[in-house]
N, C-alpha and C positions, 0 to 999 in steps of 0.2 A: 488078670485083665491087661496088665502092662505088656504081656507077651503078644496079645492080640493087637494092641496099638502099635507095637514094634513091627508087627507083620504088615501094617499098612505102608511102611516104608518100601518094602519089596514090591507091593502092588503099584505104588506110584512110580518107582524106578523102572519097572517092567513096562508100564504104559508109556513112559517117556522114551525108553529105548525103541519100542515098536514104532512110535510116531516119528522118531528120528530116522529109522530105517525106511519109512514110507516117504521121507523127504519133506516133512512139515517144517523142520528147522535143522540147522547143522549143530552137531555136538560130537566131536571126535573123542570125547572122554567117557561118555556114558557106558560104552561097551566094556570098559575096564572094570565096571562095577556089576554089570548085569549080563548074564549069559543070554543067548538067543531066546526069544520069548514067543508065546502063542499070539495069534492074530487078535487085534482089538477092533471093536466096532468103530466105524467112521465118526460117529458123534463123540465118542470118547477121545479119539485123536484130535478132533477140532477143539474140544474142550481143553485138552492139555496144551494145544498150540496157543490158545487164547491166554491161558494161565502163564505159560513160560514167556511168551512174547510181551505181555503187559508188565509183568514184574521186571523183565530185563529193561524195558523202556524207562520205568521209574528209577531203577538202580543206576542205569547209565546217566540219566539226567542229574541224579544226586552227585555222582562222582565228578561229572564235568563241571557242575555248579561250584563244587568245593575245590576244583582243580586237583583232585586226587588227595588233598590233605584231609583225609577222613578215615573212618573205620566202619566196618560192617560186622554185625553179629547175626548169625543165622541160628535161630532157636528151633530145635527139632529138625536139623538139617538133613538127616538121613544120608542118602547117597547122592545128594545134590552136587552138581558139577559147576555151579555158577562161578566159583573162584577161578577155576582153570580157564573157563571161557573168557572171563574178564582179563585175566593175565595175558592170554593170547591176543586179545584185542588192545593191549596196552592200557588197560583201565583198572589195574589192580590198585586198591586203596592202600594206605599205610599199614593197616592191620585188618586182617580178616579172620573172624572167629566162628567156628561151627560147634554147636552144642547138641548132644543127643544122649539117649540112654547108653550105658556102658556096653550093652550087648551090640548096639549099632556101631559105636565108635571103635570097638575092638575089630569088627569086620572091616570097617573102613580103613583103619590103620593097616591091616593086613594087605588090603588091595593096594594102598598107596606104596607100601614098602616093596611090594612084588611087581609093580608096574613102573617101568622106567620113565614113561611119559608123565605119569602123575608125580613121581618123585622129582623130575626135572622142573615141574611147574612150581614146586614149593621151595626149591633149593636156592641158596644165595652163596656166592663164592666167599663172601666176607664173614659168614657165620655158619655154625653147625646146626644140624637138625637133631633135636632131642626128642626121643620117643620111648614109650614103653608099650605094654600090651594094648592099652586102650586110649592113650593120649599122645599127642604129637605137637611139637612146637618148632617153628622155624622163624626166620626173621620177620616174615609178613603173615604166615598162615598158622593158625592154631586149631587143633581139634581136641575138645575136652568133653568129658562125660559128666552128666548131671541130670538128676530128676528135677524138672522145672518146678515141681510143686514144693521143692525144698529151696526156698529163695536164698537163705544164708549160704547154702552150698553153691548155688549158681553164682552168687556174688564173689565168693572166694575163688571159684574157677575162672571167672573173668579177670580177677586181679592177677591170677597166675599168668595171664597173657600180656601183662604189662600195658594195658590199655590206657590211653590218655583221655580222661573224661572231659577235658576241655575241647577236644576235637569234635567236629560234627560227626555224629554216629548214626548209621542206619541200622535198625533192627528189622529182621525179616522172619515171618512165620507163615508156613503153608499147611493148613489143616492140622494145626498143633494145639492151639488154645482151646478148640472145641472139645478136646479130650480131657481138659483140666477143669475142675470146678470153678465157677465164676469168681468166688471169693479169692482163690489163689491167683487167677489171671489178673484180677483187679490189682492185687498186690504187686505183680510183676510189672504191669503197665505203669502203676504209680511210682514204683522204685526206679524205673528207667527215667521217668519224667523228673523225679527228684534229684537224680544223680548225673544226668547228662543234659547240661543246659541247652545244647543245640542238638536236637535229635529228630529223626524221621522214622516213622514206623510203617512198614508195609505188611498187611495181614490179608491172607487169602483163605477163605473157608466157606462153610455153608451159610445160607440165609433163607428166609421165608419158610421156616421149618414147621409152621403151624398147619399148613394145608395138607391135603391127602398125600401128595407126592413126597412132601417132607417127612410125613409120618411113616411112609413106606421105607424111606431111606433110613430112618432111625431104627425101625424094626429089623431091616436087613442087616444093619451093622450090629445090632444087639444079638442077632442070631449067631454072629461070629465072635461074640464076647467083646465087641467094641462098643462100650457105653459112651455116649456123647454127654459127658458130665457138664460141659459148658454150653449146652445147646440153648440155655436161657438167653444168652447174649446174641444168639443167631436167629432171633425171631423176625427181625426186620433190619433194613439198612440203618434205621435210626438207632436201634439198640446196639448195632455193631459199632457205630461211630460214637455213641454216647459213652461207652466204656472208656474211651480215650478222653473225651472232652470233660468228663466228670472226675478225671484222675490226673489232672495236671497238664494236659496237652492243650495247646492254644486253638488249633483249628484242624480241619482235614476234610476228607470227602469219602463217600462210600457209593460204589456203583455195583449193580448186579452184573454178572458176566455176560449177560445178553447185551447190555449197554456197552460194556467194555469191548466186546467182539466188534461192534459197529464202529468203535473209535480207533481200531487198529489200522495200520497203513493199508489203504484200499488195494494197491497193486499187489501186495503180498497176500492179502485175503483172496483175491481173485486167483492167484497162483495156487494156494493150498486147496481151494475149493475145486480145482481141476484134478487134484490127486486121486480122489475117490468120489464115487456117486453116493449121494445121501438119500436113502429111501424115504425117510420121514423127517422133514425139517422140523416138525412139531416136537419131536423127541429131543432134538438138539436144543431148541428154544426152551423146553421145559427143564432140561438139565442145566443150561446156562443160567436160568432164572433162579436156581437154587444154590448158586455159588456167588460169591462177591469178592471184590477187591476193595480194601479199605486202606487209606493212608492218613496219617496224622503227623503233626509236627509241632515243635516248639523251637523258636529261632532266636536265642539270646544274642548270638553273634551277628544276626541280621544278614545272613548270607543269601537270603532270598528263597527259602524253602517253600514259601507260599506259591512260587511260580511253577513248581513241579506238578505236572499233570500228564495225561495221556495224549494230548493234542500236539 
């Protein structure tokens, strides 16, 4: 089953590359991880635009609010390029950690080692890059392998990145927790809250999975051996947010992606909506209403994490 879950990384990366090629957003790094890909439907491209744009808004606000004195941990990062984009924009945090299955990190290590632009992004003239087949450590960027269901292993891997738990830390997961049983994800969420006094969590994944469209999504994924072991937490926006509020987090918000889409900068929305004709708006709305963006925080340092939103 893990092999099928690992395969979802390639699906997401190829969708992102195609949307970038169509002009939905700029990402000069994604082509280093993904070869040319087949055409994707316009509603898929718009969905990924909303996903990437909204997450970038929250992450950028977090970094600016903390004046860069912060850390980011991307759980199940796959071939995500957010670190390189932030670095190019002058928004790199003090420490950026990516975690994924060893099969994924091995491939990512290979791409980073063989692509000079990626290597330049993680390099620092004052320190060396330490790498092996599946893990990589530089002054600011770390790539480590771990199965998230093994919390003790995840903890030791994060320790190997010399993280400062006193620093404000943002945790990010995109369609990751849904593949892990609820008991295990609750342990992860609680462990973060217990060990990082000032933390911000951004989670993107499915929601409203009880209706017929949601059941079709579940069955289609099951046919590919992708079992949504954590779907119980994806029943509603309330259940999505509750997993944080009942495990040590102070407050937060949860929006379905249909609402998120309307919150994005209007001028840019008008631009991307001119890129492709959309035959059925209803299909896009249905798709967006079955994904959500959730953020939660605990702010012991009182840096103002409650002010971070999409507006």
